[in-house]
N, CA and C atoms as a LAMMPS dump frame, in Angstrom:
ITEM: TIMESTEP
0
ITEM: NUMBER OF ATOMS
216
ITEM: BOX BOUNDS ff ff ff
-5.0000000000000000e+02 5.0000000000000000e+02
-5.0000000000000000e+02 5.0000000000000000e+02
-5.0000000000000000e+02 5.0000000000000000e+02
ITEM: ATOMS id mol type element x y z
1 1 1 N 0.845 -1.166 0.012
2 1 2 C -0.001 0.008 -0.02
3 1 3 C 0.895 1.26 -0.045
4 2 1 N 0.574 2.214 -0.798
5 2 2 C 1.329 3.463 -0.887
6 2 3 C 1.045 4.313 0.358
7 3 1 N 2.003 5.251 0.513
8 3 2 C 1.747 6.209 1.681
9 3 3 C 0.494 6.972 1.532
10 4 1 N 0.214 7.366 0.334
11 4 2 C -1.061 8.161 0.018
12 4 3 C -2.302 7.232 0.326
13 5 1 N -2.248 6.025 0.006
14 5 2 C -3.334 5.146 0.262
15 5 3 C -3.608 4.984 1.765
16 6 1 N -2.507 4.954 2.517
17 6 2 C -2.635 4.973 3.996
18 6 3 C -3.435 6.23 4.488
19 7 1 N -2.931 7.4 3.946
20 7 2 C -3.543 8.662 4.384
21 7 3 C -4.989 8.672 3.907
22 8 1 N -5.313 8.139 2.756
23 8 2 C -6.668 8.197 2.317
24 8 3 C -7.546 7.287 3.168
25 9 1 N -7.06 6.086 3.565
26 9 2 C -7.843 5.187 4.421
27 9 3 C -7.98 5.876 5.774
28 10 1 N -7.033 6.556 6.3
29 10 2 C -7.099 7.155 7.589
30 10 3 C -8.206 8.248 7.493
31 11 1 N -8.192 9.054 6.442
32 11 2 C -9.168 10.088 6.318
33 11 3 C -10.554 9.5 6.191
34 12 1 N -10.714 8.394 5.457
35 12 2 C -11.997 7.709 5.393
36 12 3 C -12.502 7.248 6.664
37 13 1 N -11.579 6.762 7.513
38 13 2 C -11.964 6.202 8.873
39 13 3 C -12.298 7.27 9.876
40 14 1 N -11.451 8.362 9.859
41 14 2 C -11.527 9.402 10.914
42 14 3 C -12.204 10.707 10.487
43 15 1 N -12.276 10.912 9.156
44 15 2 C -12.735 12.215 8.7
45 15 3 C -11.754 13.337 8.811
46 16 1 N -10.502 12.983 9.13
47 16 2 C -9.425 13.948 9.393
48 16 3 C -8.431 13.892 8.224
49 17 1 N -8.067 15.05 7.802
50 17 2 C -7.056 15.148 6.688
51 17 3 C -5.628 15.124 7.316
52 18 1 N -4.61 14.927 6.431
53 18 2 C -3.254 15.107 7.035
54 18 3 C -2.961 16.389 7.749
55 19 1 N -3.513 17.538 7.171
56 19 2 C -3.366 18.746 7.84
57 19 3 C -4.001 18.794 9.205
58 20 1 N -5.17 18.191 9.248
59 20 2 C -5.954 18.091 10.563
60 20 3 C -5.062 17.38 11.571
61 21 1 N -4.409 16.238 11.152
62 21 2 C -3.574 15.526 12.137
63 21 3 C -2.346 16.307 12.466
64 22 1 N -1.791 17.088 11.559
65 22 2 C -0.635 17.94 11.975
66 22 3 C -1.056 18.968 12.982
67 23 1 N -2.208 19.563 12.816
68 23 2 C -2.743 20.5 13.78
69 23 3 C -2.97 19.824 15.128
70 24 1 N -3.566 18.654 15.095
71 24 2 C -3.802 17.93 16.349
72 24 3 C -2.552 17.532 17
73 25 1 N -1.502 17.205 16.198
74 25 2 C -0.15 16.843 16.745
75 25 3 C 0.447 18.078 17.442
76 26 1 N 0.315 19.165 16.851
77 26 2 C 0.779 20.41 17.513
78 26 3 C 0.018 20.69 18.825
79 27 1 N -1.273 20.5 18.805
80 27 2 C -2.025 20.679 20.007
81 27 3 C -1.68 19.765 21.1
82 28 1 N -1.322 18.54 20.725
83 28 2 C -0.864 17.465 21.73
84 28 3 C 0.574 17.644 22.148
85 29 1 N 1.279 18.556 21.5
86 29 2 C 2.681 18.839 21.849
87 29 3 C 3.714 17.918 21.176
88 30 1 N 3.258 17.139 20.189
89 30 2 C 4.116 16.193 19.461
90 30 3 C 4.844 16.953 18.267
91 31 1 N 4.203 17.922 17.755
92 31 2 C 4.729 18.597 16.481
93 31 3 C 4.91 20.039 16.797
94 32 1 N 5.904 20.616 16.197
95 32 2 C 6.247 22.028 16.301
96 32 3 C 6.703 22.499 14.916
97 33 1 N 5.966 23.528 14.398
98 33 2 C 6.358 24.032 13.081
99 33 3 C 6.198 23.035 11.923
100 34 1 N 5.162 22.104 12.096
101 34 2 C 4.907 21.131 11.08
102 34 3 C 5.798 19.931 11.106
103 35 1 N 6.657 19.823 12.123
104 35 2 C 7.605 18.694 12.178
105 35 3 C 7.634 18.056 13.578
106 36 1 N 7.913 16.775 13.664
107 36 2 C 7.964 16.048 14.926
108 36 3 C 9.074 16.673 15.789
109 37 1 N 8.668 16.9 17.019
110 37 2 C 9.638 17.446 18.003
111 37 3 C 10.674 16.35 18.339
112 38 1 N 11.966 16.662 18.452
113 38 2 C 12.998 15.638 18.588
114 38 3 C 12.875 14.765 19.909
115 39 1 N 12.146 15.233 20.905
116 39 2 C 12.106 14.44 22.158
117 39 3 C 10.85 13.557 22.142
118 40 1 N 10.087 13.554 21.104
119 40 2 C 8.824 12.725 21.059
120 40 3 C 9.116 11.388 20.383
121 41 1 N 8.655 10.316 21.099
122 41 2 C 8.887 9.001 20.546
123 41 3 C 7.57 8.543 19.833
124 42 1 N 7.891 7.713 18.778
125 42 2 C 6.763 7.211 17.969
126 42 3 C 5.714 6.455 18.806
127 43 1 N 6.127 5.74 19.794
128 43 2 C 5.186 5.024 20.668
129 43 3 C 4.166 5.917 21.281
130 44 1 N 4.596 7.109 21.668
131 44 2 C 3.613 8.04 22.283
132 44 3 C 2.509 8.445 21.357
133 45 1 N 2.891 8.638 20.066
134 45 2 C 1.95 9 18.998
135 45 3 C 1.024 7.807 18.68
136 46 1 N 1.648 6.639 18.525
137 46 2 C 0.826 5.477 18.187
138 46 3 C -0.158 5.204 19.309
139 47 1 N 0.203 5.308 20.558
140 47 2 C -0.732 5.032 21.645
141 47 3 C -1.892 6.024 21.551
142 48 1 N -1.567 7.338 21.343
143 48 2 C -2.58 8.293 21.206
144 48 3 C -3.552 8.058 20.084
145 49 1 N -3.016 7.677 18.909
146 49 2 C -3.83 7.468 17.717
147 49 3 C -4.653 6.21 17.873
148 50 1 N -4.144 5.17 18.525
149 50 2 C -4.967 3.983 18.755
150 50 3 C -6.017 4.209 19.77
151 51 1 N -5.743 4.97 20.725
152 51 2 C -6.721 5.363 21.778
153 51 3 C -7.889 6.248 21.289
154 52 1 N -7.46 7.302 20.696
155 52 2 C -8.441 8.328 20.361
156 52 3 C -9.077 8.137 19.013
157 53 1 N -8.39 7.436 18.077
158 53 2 C -8.947 7.309 16.689
159 53 3 C -9.144 5.819 16.228
160 54 1 N -8.772 4.926 17.139
161 54 2 C -8.927 3.485 16.865
162 54 3 C -8.171 3.079 15.576
163 55 1 N -7.029 3.686 15.345
164 55 2 C -6.161 3.35 14.198
165 55 3 C -5.327 2.15 14.601
166 56 1 N -5.021 1.296 13.592
167 56 2 C -4.11 0.213 13.762
168 56 3 C -2.676 0.746 13.744
169 57 1 N -1.702 -0.216 14.113
170 57 2 C -0.352 0.19 14.172
171 57 3 C 0.177 0.819 12.9
172 58 1 N -0.076 0.163 11.716
173 58 2 C 0.475 0.595 10.439
174 58 3 C -0.056 2.005 10.066
175 59 1 N -1.337 2.249 10.261
176 59 2 C -1.926 3.547 9.991
177 59 3 C -1.421 4.566 10.954
178 60 1 N -1.169 4.215 12.212
179 60 2 C -0.587 5.217 13.181
180 60 3 C 0.807 5.494 12.763
181 61 1 N 1.569 4.546 12.265
182 61 2 C 2.936 4.866 11.883
183 61 3 C 2.948 5.705 10.631
184 62 1 N 1.977 5.65 9.82
185 62 2 C 1.844 6.564 8.621
186 62 3 C 1.724 8.029 9.134
187 63 1 N 0.996 8.213 10.216
188 63 2 C 0.841 9.557 10.835
189 63 3 C 2.206 10.004 11.408
190 64 1 N 2.931 9.074 11.974
191 64 2 C 4.228 9.326 12.566
192 64 3 C 5.133 9.85 11.407
193 65 1 N 5.068 9.115 10.301
194 65 2 C 5.932 9.441 9.123
195 65 3 C 5.519 10.848 8.602
196 66 1 N 4.246 11.115 8.596
197 66 2 C 3.78 12.467 8.243
198 66 3 C 4.393 13.508 9.18
199 67 1 N 4.329 13.285 10.472
200 67 2 C 4.94 14.18 11.395
201 67 3 C 6.453 14.337 11.237
202 68 1 N 7.128 13.336 10.712
203 68 2 C 8.466 13.364 10.506
204 68 3 C 8.841 14.067 9.191
205 69 1 N 7.846 14.465 8.33
206 69 2 C 8.03 15.214 7.124
207 69 3 C 7.743 14.482 5.844
208 70 1 N 7.371 13.25 5.922
209 70 2 C 6.974 12.54 4.722
210 70 3 C 5.724 13.125 4.087
211 71 1 N 5.751 13.41 2.808
212 71 2 C 4.576 14.04 2.136
213 71 3 C 4.128 13.284 0.912
214 72 1 N 4.899 12.321 0.406
215 72 2 C 4.46 11.61 -0.78
216 72 3 C 4.706 10.099 -0.644
């Protein structure tokens, strides 16, 4: 599955766009200036996404990659 397909599936499940998740990541303190803060661990984000959005591990890791700067 392509990165874009992961993002499309996440949006279909949650109704949230990648930009929405970036804004939520900033609000949660994981992201600053559109990029993952260096002291934040992937496991923290995965736990949040599984808990709040019922995402599986692979889809949560796609959001982590988005926070790290992957865009395509």
